[in-house]
N, C-alpha and C positions, 0 to 999 in steps of 0.2 A: 504494500500500500504506500502510495506516495505521501511524503510528509507535507502536511498543509503549511501554507505560509503564515507569517506572523499575523495575528489578529489584533486589530486596533479597536479602540473604544468608539464604535459607531452608534451607540445608544441602544442596540438590540442584541449585541453579542458581548460576552465577557472578554475583555481584552487580556492579552498575555500578562500584562503587568498586574491586573486585578487577580487573575488566576494564580499568579505567583505568590500573592499575599494570602489567598484563600486555602490553597492546597495543604500547607503545613498544619492547618487547624482541623482538618478532617480526621475522624476517628480511624483507628487501624482497621484494615479489612479483615473479615473472617473468611478463612479458606477451608473448604471441606477437606478433611484428612485423606480421603480416597481420591480426591481430584476428579470426581465423577459428575460434577455439576456443569451446567453450561457456563461459558466464559462470562464473567461479570462485566456489565456495561461500564466503560471507563468513567471515572469520576468527573473528568472534564466535560464529557458529553452530558452527563446528568445535570451538572451545574449549569451548563449552557441552556439546557431545557428549562430548568427552574427559573433562570433569569429571563428567558423568553416569556414564560407565563407571567412573571412579575411585570415585565415591561409592557406587554400587549394586553394583559387581562384575559387571555383566551382560556377556555376550559382545558383541563388536563388532557382529555381525550383528543383534543385538536392537535396535540403534539405528534400523533401518529401520522399526520399528513405532512409534517414539516421535514421529516428525515433527520431531525436532530437526535432524538432519543424516543424510545417507546414511552407512552404515558404511564404504564404500570411501573417501569423502572424509575422514571423521574419522580413519580409521586412517592414510591417506596423509599427512595433515597432522601427525598425532602422530609419525610416523617422521621427517618433515622437521624438526619442531621439536625432537625429541629429538637428532637429529644436530647441530642448531645450538646445543644447550645452553640452550634457552629456559627449561626448567623449573628447572634449577639456578640460572640467572640471576634468575629470579623469586623464588626462595628467598633468594638472596644479597641482592637489593634489599630484601626484607622484613626481613632481619636488620639491614641498615644503617639502615633506617627505625626499627626497634624500638630499636636501640642509640642512635639520636639522640633518641628520645622518652623512653623509660624507662631506657635503658642496660642492656646485657647484664650480668648479674651473674656475672662471672668468678670471684668469690671462692670459690664452692662449685659445682663441676661434678660431675655424676654420669654414669656410663657403665654400660650393661648391654645384654645381647643378648636377643632374643626369636625363637622358632622358629615357623614356620608351614608349612602344607601347600603342596606344589608338585606337583599330580597329573600334570602333563604333563612334568615334568622340565625339562631344559635346563641351560644353564651355571650354575655356582655353586649347584648343588643337591646333595643327598646324603641317605643314609639317616638318618632322624630317630630317635635313640636313645630318645626318649620316645613314639614313635608306631609301635611294632612295625616299625621300620626302613623305614617308608614314605618315599617321596621327599619331602623337605622343604627349606626354605630358612631362612636365619638373617639377621636384620638386627641390626647393632650400632649403638647410638644413644648419642650424647653430648648432654647438655642442660646448660643453665645452672641456677642455683639456683632459678629459677621454673619450670623444666620446658620452656623453649623449646628446640626441637631445633637443635643447632649443627652436628652432623655425623652422617652415616649411611653405612654400607657394607653390602654384601650378600656372603654366603658360604654354603657348603653347611651343612645342618643338622648334619652330623657334625663340623663344626669347633668346637673348644672356644672359649669366649668370649675367653679370654686370648690366643689366637693371632691374633685380628683386632683387638686393642686398638691396636696400632701403626698399622694402616691407618686406623682410625677417628680417631685423634688427628691424623693427617696429612691427612685429607680435609676439614678445615674450609674452607668456601667464603669465609670472611672472615679477615682478619688477626687473630691473637690477640695481645693485649698481653703483654709480657714480665712475668713475676712479679718481685716484689722483696720485700725484708724488710718494707717498709711496706705493700705490697699483695700478700700471698701468694695463691696459687691452690690450693685444696684439691680433691682428686679422690677421690670416694667410689665404692668398689667392693664387691661382695659376695664371698662365700667362693669363688665360681667362679673368681676371679682370684688365688687364693692360690698363686702360683708366683713363681719368681724373675724371670721375664721381665717381668711387669707392674711389679714393684718397680724394675727397671732402667729401664724405659720412663718411669715416673713421675719418676725422678731425672733422666733425660736431658731430659725436657720441662719440668723445673723445678716439678713439682707436689709439694704436701704430700699424701702418700698416706694415705687412711683406708680400711682393708680389714677389714671386720667381717662376720660372719655375721648373718643376720636376727635370731636370738635375742639375740645379743650387743648389737646395735644397740638393740633394744627395752628390754633390761635397762639399758643405759647411759642411755637417755633417762629411764627411771623413777627411777634412782638419782641422777643428776646434774642432772636437769631440763633437759637439752640437747635441742635440736631435731633430729629425724631429718632427714637430708639426702638420702638415696638414693631415697626414695619418688617423687620428682618424675620420674625417668626411667621408672619403672614406670607412672606416670600418662600420660606421653607415649606409651609403647607402646600404652596403652589408647586414647588419642586416635587413633593411627594405625590401630588395628584397626577404628575406626568407618568408615574408608574401605575398603569391602568388597573392592576390588581389591587392597588390601595384605594383608588378612587371609588370603586364599587366593591364591597366586600362580599365574596362568594364563599368564604370559608365559614362553616358552622362552628368549628372549634376556635375559640379565641386565641389559643396558643399558636395555631397555624397562621392566623392573621397577624399576630404580633411578630412571628418569625419573618413574615414578608415585610413588615414595617422595619424590623431590624436590618434586613437585607437592603432595603431601599436607603435607609439612613447610612448604612455602611458605604454604599456606592456613592452617595452624595459626599460623604466625608473623604473617601479615598480620592475622588476626582479633584478635590482641592489640594491634595497632597502629592499625587503622582504627576510626573511631567506629561504634557500632552493632553 
């Protein structure tokens, strides 16, 4: 078989650079002692198929028509790697590499939630109050000052943003430096967090809280010439929506949907770190 050429990051295939960062995180293969099983589908092909599903939002069975990998092998490997925490580890490694290169900007963090459709229901879904009570899901996202995703959790669409704030702050895959008087950490929230619980959480986590409505933020920027800080998390949600498997949730198991979110966050993070 001819060796295939180098794969670049074209948005639909996992580049050689990204695969090089993913492969060491995969669990060891199990080999039948008698060697009587059919040859195992190469991990690269399975990961390419999983990435294709993440990027396009297609059904697993649609993989059979692509020639990338069979749907059964890709889905089985996805479940195996989700159980092993591969996708979260991939994201964690990307954050550490990003921190070592440019440095995570902990000075100004932004947190916000976004709702999406979940037609098949499942765990951590609920009636979406903005979509005629249809079944939906919510993701709560924390980013640094540049919009790099730092933490994400999943909840039902009927959960208010402020009720999942604590879970989001606790779900960081890397250690957060402690704020100090010399290096404070600001947390920007919108009006949806205007409750006592977020204020108490911000104080408990050592954040300097900035809680303003969108109109107040725009007015403040015009009057004082200050930079708006919260838009980066809204842009990060837009980045995630480009992964069509994230935009509409077809996974009934919340763990599977969260694994896809981790994979998407990892891709976003690594793309800011790797050349090209």
